[in-house]
DRENGUMAR-325165 format. One record per residue: x, y, z of N, C-alpha, C, O, CB in turn; residue in three letters. Coordinates in pm, whole numbers, plus 50000, padded with zeros to 5 digits. Glycine has a CB too. Layout:
XYZXYZXYZXYZXYZALA
...
//
This chain:
758563291375972758473282275879757743290075812758213291875700758033269475906MET
756793295375831756113315075751757193322375678757063326075561755633330275897ARG
758153324175745759423334675718760133323375625761113327675564760503340975882ARG
759843310375603761093308975533760903301775384761783298375305762083300475627LEU
758913300275367758333299675256757673287075272756633284575211759183301375145GLY
758263278175356757643267175411756093262675407755183265475484757953268475526ILE
756113255475302754453255075224753543248775416754293244475504754343235475018SER
752183249475439752513240075550751573228675512750493227675569752253246275707ARG
751973219375410751803207475444753423197275399753443184975392750323203475364ARG
754343204075381755733198575464755963204675596756773200375678757113201675384VAL
755033217375616754863211175808754813200875920755503195976009754033212775847VAL
752723199775826752483189475824753313174875888753553167475984752303190775717THR
753453177575769754673161875778755623162375835755563155375936755373156275662LEU
756833168775820757843168775958757313169076093757963169276197758723180675962LEU
755973169076077755463171176254754933154676338755143148276441753643184276252GLU
754003153776188753703137176165754993130376205755053124976316753323132375993GLY
755903130376132756583123376142758073122476264758933113976287756663123876025GLU
757823133476307758443136776486757703127076516758103116676569758123152676593SER
756523129476485755673116876643755623107376564754883099076618753753119176732LEU
756073102076433756303083576395757663080576510757883071176587757003079276168LEU
758333092076483759913084176519760153084776665761153080176719761373092276444ASN
759053091476733758963090676921757793079076909757573070876998758273109477034ASP
757243079676816756063065076922757243049176889757363041476985753483060276789ALA
758103045276741759023035876697760153039876879760353030376955759833040876490THR
760553050176905761683045676972761143043877132761913040277221762983056676949SER
759393047577164759483046877247758523028277291758663020677388759163061477284LEU
757623027377165757783010377137758813002377195758472994177281758033007276994VAL
760393003577154761942995177110761792999677189760562999477195763172994577009ILE
762243006377301762123009877412761592996777545762302990577624761233021477384LEU
759992996277524759582988077604760112973177570760872966177636758212989777605ARG
759562970677460760472956277415761372957777494761372955777616761132953877262VAL
762132961177431763952956477516763692959577698764422954477782765752972677441SER
762632967877727763082966777889762682958477907763532951577964762782974877996VAL
761142949277888760802932577889761762925877831762702923777907759522927777815ALA
761842922977754762972912377754763872913777823764302903177867763552910077652ILE
764852930477882765732922377981765362919978095765812910878164766822927078006ALA
764592926978123763962918078281763132907378216763882905078121762742928778410ILE
762182899678200762322882678196762862877978158762772865978184761752875278165THR
763932882078063764982876477967764492863077900764992851777903766362873778048ALA
762762870577804761962870477729761562878377636761482890177671761382868577772SER
761262875677526761092877477356759492879277407758922868377397761622861177218VAL
758492891477464757092888277452756772884177362757302880877256756332895777466PRO
755802884377402753962870777340754122879977209754232892277213751472872677461GLU
754122869777057754112873376978754982874276892754622870576780753782878976997GLY
756102878276904758072883476921757472901076915756422907276924759712876976713GLY
758872903376896759512914376935758592924276792758082935076820761522912076937VAL
758492917576625757572919376513756362923076603756262935276616757372905476407LEU
755472916376666753972918076635754002928476774752942934576791752782901276632GLY
754902930676857755302940076999754972955976895754322966376907757602937277081ALA
755742950476809755802967376734755322969876660755462981576628756712973276682PHE
754582963376593753022963776472751632963876563750522964876509752852945776352VAL
751802962876701750962965876781751442981476827751112988476732750872954776887TRP
751842987076893752522997176895752023005276846751183013076889753482996576861GLY
752633004076718752313018476591751173013076568750703023576525753343021676427VAL
749953002776554748473001076506748223010276591747623019976547747602987076515PHE
748693010176785748233017176866748423036876849747693044676910748873010076983ILE
749073039376794749863048776787749343056176645749443068276663751333043376797ALA
748923053976534747773054076441746633052876485745853053776390747793045476355VAL
745983051176597744573048976621744673066476691744313076276626744043032276739VAL
745043067076785745113077876896745923088076789745243098376791746053072877064VAL
746453089076746746943099576697746153107976584746153119976557748113095576658GLY
745363094976520744423093976379743753105376512743823117676510743413074476293ALA
742983095176640741563106476671742103122676711741553133076677740503099776838ILE
743153121476780744093131576838744703142776742745463151376788745223123876898VAL
744453142476650744893145076527743533153776477743653165876458745323130876442GLY
741713144276446741123148776417740313159976507739703169676463740803140776368TRP
740473155676652739433166176720740693180876747740223191576786738583157476911VAL
741603180276733742763187076687742593197876661742613208376725743333182876595ASN
742253192876474742013198176378740323205376400740033215576339742323187476270LEU
739783201676451737963206776456738763217076563739003228276518736203192576535ARG
739143214476689738933223476777739523232976769739143242476838739033220376874LEU
740963235076661741303245376617740683252776546740563264676576742073244176578ARG
739993246576407738713257476333737843265076427737263274876380737523248776242HIS
737693262676530736303266276623736863274476721736103281676785735433252876700LEU
738313274676750739323289676822740203299676725741193296876658740683283376932VAL
739593310876739739763328276678740753329976690741523332576598739133340976736ARG
741053329076803742433340076881743713330876837743573318876858742383341977105ASN
745033335476775745553328276743746613331476903747713327976861745893329176585SER
746703333376968747723330477119747063315477158747803305877140747403345077283ALA
745553312677215744953299577165745783288077105746473278177128744043302877065ALA
745213296577008745383283876858746883277776897747053266376939745493293476646ASN
747943287576875749733281276869749433274276995749613262476965751403294576880THR
748953274777169748713269577289748553256677266749203248077324747683275077357ALA
747343253377147747063243377180748073233777037748043221677013745333243277202ILE
748673241876984749263231976900750253233976963751053230576876749323232376754GLY
750813236477038751833235277140751923221877222752873214477247751623246177232ILE
750113221277267749693216177420749443198977287749553189277363747653228077543VAL
749293195877202748513185177139749263178377146748993169577227747953185277022VAL
750343177277092751793168277061752323158077192752643146277177753203180777031PRO
752323165377319752313162177429750423151777440750433139677462752683177877519PHE
749763155577430747973144277441748803131577325749073119677311745673156277322ILE
748863139177291749383124377130749833113177219750223102577169751243128976985ALA
//
């Protein structure tokens, strides 16, 4: 991305958008499987389950993101910093 001249803010935005898409897909899958297995709508409805899942994802993402920023600020080795950047989305 650096070679293309894309700003760091845009890269961060794209990474965050990707995590949001992943979380949305997982929540939709969970609700779909629950409906298929039990043949009933979850308590609070599909919208309620979706909103709850998004809320949890935002909280977990904010915590992991904050810890990631603090950790990467402390690490001066570029290889270790890159490894952290690759691993953090999987932790989130």
